[in-house]
N, C-alpha and C positions, 0 to 999 in steps of 0.2 A: 504493500499500499504506499501511497505518497501523500503526505500531509502538507497542505498549503496554508500558510498562516497570514493573517491580516491584522496588524495592531490598530486598535480604535482610539489611542491617545498617544501622545508624545513620549511619555515615560516608557510605555511597553515598546514602543518603536526603538527607543534607545537601548533597552535591555535586549531586544533581539539582535540588534546590530553588534552588541558587545558579546553576546553568546556565540554569534558566528565567528567573530574574531578569536575568542578563546578556544573554540573548538578546532579552528584551523590551525592556531598556534600549536596545540597539542598534537595534531596529525603530523606536522612537520618536525616536532621535536622527538617524535618516536624514533626517527632515524636521522640523526644529526649529520647528514652528509654536508658537503659545502653548500650545494644547491639548496637543499632544505633548511640549512642554517640562515642563508640569505633571506629566503622567503619568511622564516619565522620572525627574523629581526624586522623585516619591513611591516609585518602584521603587528608586532609590537609597538612600532611607530605610528601605525594607523589607530591603534587602540589609544595611544597617547594624544594623537591629535583629536580624536573624539572626545575624550575625557576633558581636554583643555578647553573645549568650547561649550560644555555643559557641566553644571554642578551634579555630578553623577552621585555622590555621597548623599546629597540633600534628596535626590529623586528616589534613591533606594529607601531612605529613611522614611519618606512620606508613604510609600507603598507598604512598608512593613508596619508603619503606625496604623494605617487604614485596616490592614489585614488583622491585625492584633485587636482593634477596637470591634471589628465584625465578629470575631470568634468570641470575645468576652461578653458581647451583648446578644449573641445567637442570631445575628444579623447576617446570615450567610445563605441566601436563598438558593435552594436546590442542592445544597451540599449537606450529606449525612455524616455526622460526626460525633461520636460518644464522647463522654466526659474525659476518658483517659487519653483519647486522642488529642482532644483539645489541650489538655495540659502538656502533653509533649511537645505540640506544635508552639504553643505559647512560650515554653521554655527556650526552645530553639530561637525564635523569633527574638526574644528578650536577649539572648546571647549574642546574636548578629547585631542587634542595636548597640549594645555596650561596645562591641568590636569596632564598629563604624565610627562611634562617637570618639573612640580612643585614637583614631586616625587624625593627625594634625594637618591642617592645611588641605588643599585641593588634591584630589586624586591624581597621581602622576607628576607631582611636582618634584619628585626625587630624580626625575629625568631632565629637568630644566638646565642644570648646571653641568651636565654631562657633555663635554666637548665633543666626544666621539660620536654619541648619539644625535647630537644637534647638526653635526656635519652631515651624517648619513640622511637625516631628515630633510636637509636642505637640498641634498643631491637628489633625493626622490621626486623632487618637482621637474626634473628634467629627464626626459625619455631615455633610458639607458644610462643615466648619470651615475648610478651606483656601480662603480667598476674599479679595478685595480690600478689602472693608469691615471684617472682623474683623482682618485682618493687612495694614495699608496698606504695609508694607515689601515685602511679597510682590507687591502690586499694582505697586509701583515696579520691582521686578526683572523682573516679567513683561513690562513695557513697554520694557525695555532692548532693543537690536537683537538679532535672533535669534543673530547671531554671538557676541555678549557672553554671553548665557545658556548657548549650547553650550559655550563655553570654560570657564565656571564648572563646568558639569556634568562636563566631561572631567577637569578638575582634581581635583574631588572623587572621581571614580572611579578615577583613575590608581593610587593604592596598592592597589587591588583587582586590578590587571592581572596582577601575578605570580602571585597565587593562582589567577586565572582560567586563566592559561596552564598551570599545573601541573595543575588539575583537568582541563582538556582533554586533557592527555597521559594522566593516570592513567585517565580514563574510556574514552579511546579504546583503551587496551590491554585493559580489561575488556570492552568491547562487541565487540572482534574475537578475542576468545579463544574463541569457540565457533562452530561451523558451524550454519546453520539446519537443523532437522530437522522432517519432516512428521509430523503427528500427527493423530488423530481423536478428538474429544470425543464419546464415546457419549451420546445424549440430552442434549447440551449440557453435559456435565461431564466433566473430566479431572483425574486425581490421580497423583501420582508421589512419589518420594523424592529427598531432597537428600543424604542421608548415604550410608554404605556404601562410599564410594571415597576416594581420596586427596585429590581436588580439593575446595577450599572454594569454594562458590558465593556469588557477591555480588550478581548481578542476573539477573532473568529478562525475557525479551523475547518478547512474542507478536505475530505478524505476521498481520494480516488484510487482505483485499482492501478497498479505499476504498469499494466498494459495498456492503459487508456491512451487514445490518440488525440487528446485534447486536454487542455488545462484550464484553470478558472482565472478570469480577471476580476478581482474584487473591489468594488468602490463603496465607500462608507462615509455617511455623514452622521450628524448628531442623532437623527431620528430614524433614518432607514439605511439599507444597505441592498447592493445588488450583486449578482454573480452572473458573468457572462462567460460561457465556456467556448473556448477558441481552439481552432484546429492547431495542432503541435507541428505541422509541416513548416519547415524552415523556408521562410520567404522574406522578401523585403517589405517594408511597411508594416502596417497594423495587421495582426491576424484576423483571420475570417471566423466569424461566429459559426458554430456547428448548429444547423438547423434540424435537430432531432431531440427528442425527449431524453435527458441525461439523469440517470440515477446516481446520487452522491450522498455522502454523510456529512453532517454538520455538527460542530460544537459552538455554541455561543458562550464564551467563557467570561466569567467575571468573579472576583473575590475580593 
């Protein structure tokens, strides 16, 4: 199965982007060859650029505070949770809140005064700019033992780990807040509302068979959302809508 996700607010959009960078970083760090090391370094600098433009710590704390309040007041529509589960989750959320408050300054500021990283970040703005002849110190670093390069990358990534763990927990609660529902998109188009109830939705998840020859284009506003199923044939311009009834599964998530 393939799951397509659509964030419904900017905090969730930020968390999804960070999740993607964390996961890709892990993938390349599993085998720290020179090529994989360079890609991991560039992903780390992308993460730093993202966190420098947004107050990530504040965004995470607001989501965790909202989830904590919802659990304590039993204001979690559609989520079945017994007392013991609530206590465990509240404890974890409390621990992550304390860890985040213990971080001083903006996330990623430990990289601001690193001359090597700043040089690489600057060169990334030039196509093919991160290379051994334009940046000799990069060539020197790349020719250190794989263990040395990996240790440096993990050291630079370490300050992000607390935020990553908190995002994983928050997004896990959101993703697990709704059951899969079967729907049919008539002539490849489906539309529904987001408002009208007590629950605030944060994420849409559309599930299709891996063998599907189409994909969903999801558009969402404050009150409504629509899903347009588009042919996956590679072509120039905008994809063509599939004019047939499409069965799909949908999660409307919010916690």
